[in-house]
Each structure stands twice: as structure tokens, then as C-alpha cells.
N, C-alpha and C positions, 0 to 999 in steps of 0.2 A: 504495501501500501503506501509505503513511504516511495515509492521507487519510480509505483506512476505521477506519487505527489508532484515531486519533485520534475518530472518526462513533461506531465501537466504543464509544469510551473517556466520550468525554460525555457515552455515554447513559445502561450505568455508573453512572458518578458520579450519573447522575438521580433512576436505579431503585431506590437502595441507598436504606433505612428514613431521615426523619428533610425537615428542612429549611436549603435553603444558606444560608439567609443566619444557621441556628443559630448557624455559624461562625466570623461577624462584630461579633455580640455578644456582652458580655458578662454571663452569667447574675447576675453579682450585681448590677446594672446597669437597674430594668426601666426598658422603654417602654413607651411607649400604642403600641394599636393604629395609633395619626396618625406616629409613628413609623418603626417597623417600615413603613410603606407608603410612606412617603417612600423609606426607607432603601431598602430593593429597587428604586426607583423609582432612586433613583441607580446602584444598582449590578446595574442592567439587568434582574434578574432577574422582573420583571408578563413579560417579555414571552418570544414564545413558542419555546420549546424552536429550532425552526430560523433560527430571526433571529439566537438565544442565539449556535448555535455560526460560525454567519455570523462574529459578528459577532471570539468570535477568532478565528477562521479566518485573517480580515481582521488582525485585530492578528500573530498568530503568520507567518505569511508575510512581515512585513515585519519578524520577528525577535525582537518586544516580544511575553515571553505570560503577558505579568503580571506583578504581584507578588501572593509571598509572604504570608497570610494573619495569619500569627503573626509578619515579620518581613517589616513590611507597609516598609519601609526599605531592601528592599534589595528584588530583580530576580527571574524563579523565573532565566533564562537567566544571571543571572550567576550565585549560587546553586546552578542545577544542575551549571553549567560545573565553580567550585568542589570536587567534587567528583565527575569522572570520575575525575582522575586516580589512589589512591586506588582506586581500583576495579580500573580496567585494570590496574596496578598489581599488584591483587589474582590476578584474575583471567586476566592473562596470564602468571603466576604459578603457578598454579593451569595453565592448558594446559598449557603447556611438561612441568609434570615429569610432565603425563599424558599428552601422545605417546610419551617420552623408557619411561615406565616400563608403557605400554601397545605401540608397540611392539617392547617387549622383550624381553614378557613372549608375546606374539604368538607368537613369530617363533620362541621355545624351548620353548613348545608345538604349534607345528605340525613344529619339529624331532621331537625328542621325542618326538613322535604317543603318546600315552595311558599314558603314562612316568607316577613318581612323581613327577613334578617339573609333565608338562602333571594332571597329574589334582588337580594343589594352585592349580597358578594358576585354573584355573579354576572348583575352589571360591572362589575370591578371589576369583575373578571376579563368579561369581554375585552374595555377600555385598555386592557392593559395587553394583552393579545393583538390588540389594531394598531394600538402607540407607538412605532420605531423607534430600533435609540435615541436616536440622535433629536426625536421631537424630545422626547422625557429630560433628556437630555438638558437644551433646549432654554425649556419649561423651568424643571427643576429648578437651572444656573439662576436662572431669570425673579423668578416668585421666594424658594430661599435666600440665595444665597444676596440675590439684588435689592428683590423689597423689600423680603424680610430685616435680613440679614443675622439668617442661624446660621446659616454653615458659613467658610472660604466658597472665594467664589474660580477658587485655581490652586495643584496645586497639594505635595505630598505633606509636605510639616509649613515652619512658619520659615521666611526665607529671617538669618540672624538671631535666633534663637536655637533657647539650649534647647536636647532633645524630650520627646517625655512622651512617654504615654496617647496623654490625654489631646496631648495635639496631631499628636496622630491617627487619634482618633474620630477627634471636630475635622480632622478634612478627609479624611476614613466615611464617614455615618452616609453620606449626601446622595457621592460617584453610588456605593454603592445600593446604595437603598430603588435608585435611580438603571441601576444596570440590574437587581432583581427583579424588575417589574412586570417585567415578558412570563420568565421563571414560573414566580410567584404564582400568577394566572392561570398559564399550566399546567399545574401541579395542583393547581383547588380542582379545576375542570377534569382532567382526570380523577382525582381523589373524592368524589366527589360519585362524579358517575359508578368507580368503585366496590365506594362504598353502600351504593343502593345499590351495587346485585348480592355483594356477600347479609348485608342483613335480612336477604327473603329467602338465604337460606340456611337446612332442617337445623342447622346446630346452634343454626341463634335462636331460633324457633324453641330448642328444644337447650338449650339454657337459664333463654327469662323462660319457662314454662318450668326449670328447675328454682326458680325463685331468687339468683345469681340478680343481683344489684344491677343496674343497668350502667353503669360505668362497666365495671367487672367483665359485661357481655359488651362492649364500645373494643370497650382495653385490652384485653385480654381473648376476646373471639375473630374481632371480625374486624379491631387495626389491623392486625399483624398480614390475616391473607390481603386483604386490600390492600396493602403497599405493593405487593407486585408488580400491575403495573406502575405505579410510581415509581418505584427502584428502574426501569428500563429508562422511562421517559426521565430519568437528571440525569442516563449519565449518555442520551442521544441529545438532548439539548446544551452539553458544554460544547459543542461549532455556535451555538445561537447563542450560546457567549461571550463566544472569541468574538464574534465579529461587534458586538452590543460593548465589548470595552473597548472593541479601536474609538468606537462613538466616546464610549464613557473619557476615554483617556485623552484624546484627544481641544471635549472639549473642557475638562476639569484638567487641560495641561500636568496628567497624573505621568511620574515621570513612567512605567512601564511601557514590554512591547508592543502593548496598539499605538503608540504615542513613537514610537521606532521605528514601527510597517510607515504612519503613516511622512513617518516626515522618509524616511529609504525611497519612496518610487514620489517623491513632491519630487527629489532630490536624481532618480533615478538610478538609485543605487547601485547597483544588478545584486548583487557581494551579498547585502545583507537581504536587499528582501530575498536570495533563496535560500541562505542560509536562520530568520526570523521567521520562514514555510514550513521549512524544514523541522523546527522546531519542536512549532506550533502546531504541527499535522499529528509528531510523535508522540509529545502530550496529551492529543485529544485516543489518540490509540489507545495509550494505557489507562486514560483515567474509561474510556470501552471495558477492559478489562476485566477491571478493575470493579463495573459496576457487575456482567458475571460473574466474579466473585460472591461478592456480594447476591445478585438472586440468590446466587445454594446459598450461602447464608440461611437468607432465608425461609427457603423452601427448603427445609434436608430433598424434596423429591428427586431435584435436579441433579442433584452428585449418584446416581442410581444411572441416568443415560450416559 
């Protein structure tokens, strides 16, 4: 999957308008055709595309993703790895918020079906699913940071201030909450549908007939089985969260991989684009693997297969 992803990104970058050599030259310094030809030969851009890709793949497999065009003194791998921490922090917090909020509201909606709470949560979920990440980011920034001044308008820490956990959380809450909107809405809808199906099962009615308290019927008998499709959903929405993180990091100037990738696209920094995309793809594959393992832990029957 990683090789297929790298081939696709390599091809798409070559199909974009413009010449890759333009990213390596200063437009203010004129170069003769002979100098451009020599530079193209030094960079290997005069070779066929399959040969260029295989040369890049050989270096990538050895851990060398090249050097950034805009930062020639910095390897792509170290540049990308330095941005993983802020992105993982942002996405992890957003995912935690989405899971807690989505499961809680989904269970309440299922237990109190067609009640005002159910209708309210369903409307909010519909709005959340329909709102693209860039719109949520811009509206949230304007309302909570500009108008209400409840949160900083950007950055990960206050410039010039000593590091503190409270300052980090102060900068983290708003972008993480905005990033979690779409995922929380999806989790809520899936949780509600799954919970409604489980509540109609015979073993739930049997537990109620035995006099088990309603809280334990929901928490012990229904919730665990209703979580199975939700776990699969959470793993499959990691890609959606990464796409949303790119917009959130750009709007809030969050120093993560999303901001790095946007900057690389704007400056046509091909090595950074390839390296960042490859690492992001690897993270998605690992998360999907962990999702499968979690699914087997929740449902022991999966281990038999």
C-alpha cells in the first residue's frame, strides 16, 4: 500500500503544471539553457520517470527521503519527524473528544429515542457531518478567538513565555474541538443506530426481565456489543481526521505536519511532499492495524476466525 501510494503521489506531482526544476532555481538569478540542462542532469530530472521513481524508492527504503528544497541543510526525514508530535497531540485530543462526545450522545439518543434530546443531537450531528473542516475552523476562529476572546487565535504556545501545560492546553482546546466535530457527529450516528439494534436483542430483554437495573443493562449488556461497528468507524475516519488537521493547522498556525505539507505544496518542495505523504500513509496503515486488533479484543469471536 505504501509503494502504491508513493507511486500515485510521484505521478501526480509530475502531472502538476510547471517544471520541477523551477523549485530549485532563484527566479531573480538568470540562468542560461546550458546551466539549466546541467542542473537538470545533476538532479536526475533528465531521466525517464520510472527511473527517477526507482532511484527515489531505493533511497527511501534506506531511510533517506532527500533534503528539503527550501531548507537544503535539513533532511526531509528529520524535518517531518519534528512535526509529528504536534500533529499527534492535536489529532489524539480531537479523537478523544470525538469518541467521548459521540458515544455519550449516541447512547442517550438511542435510550431516549424520539425525545427532544434525541432530535437535538441528531440535528447537531447532521450539521457537524455537513460542515467541512475549513469552514468549521474559520467560523470557530472568528467566534471563539476573535469575538469572544476565549482562546488564542493561533500557535501552539505563547511566544516568549515559559512552557507550561496550562498554556499548551489553552492553545490546544479550540483547534482540537473543531477538528473533532465531524468525527463526533459520525460516531454519534453510528452509535445511535448500533445501540437501537442491540436494545432490541433477546439477551437485553432477558436481562430486564430478570430485574437488572437499567443502568447495568445499558452499560454491561448493550454498550459493549454496540461498540463493534463504532470501533471500525473510528479507525476508518483517521484519514478524514488527517485531512481536517491540514486545514485546522493552516488556520491556527499549528506547527504540525499539516502546516508543513501545505507550505511544501505552496513552494513546490517535492521531497517534503513525498516524505510527508509517505509517513502519513504509514501512520494510517498502522492505525487501521490497531483498529483490527481492538476489534478482536472487544469481540473475542474474531480470534476464532
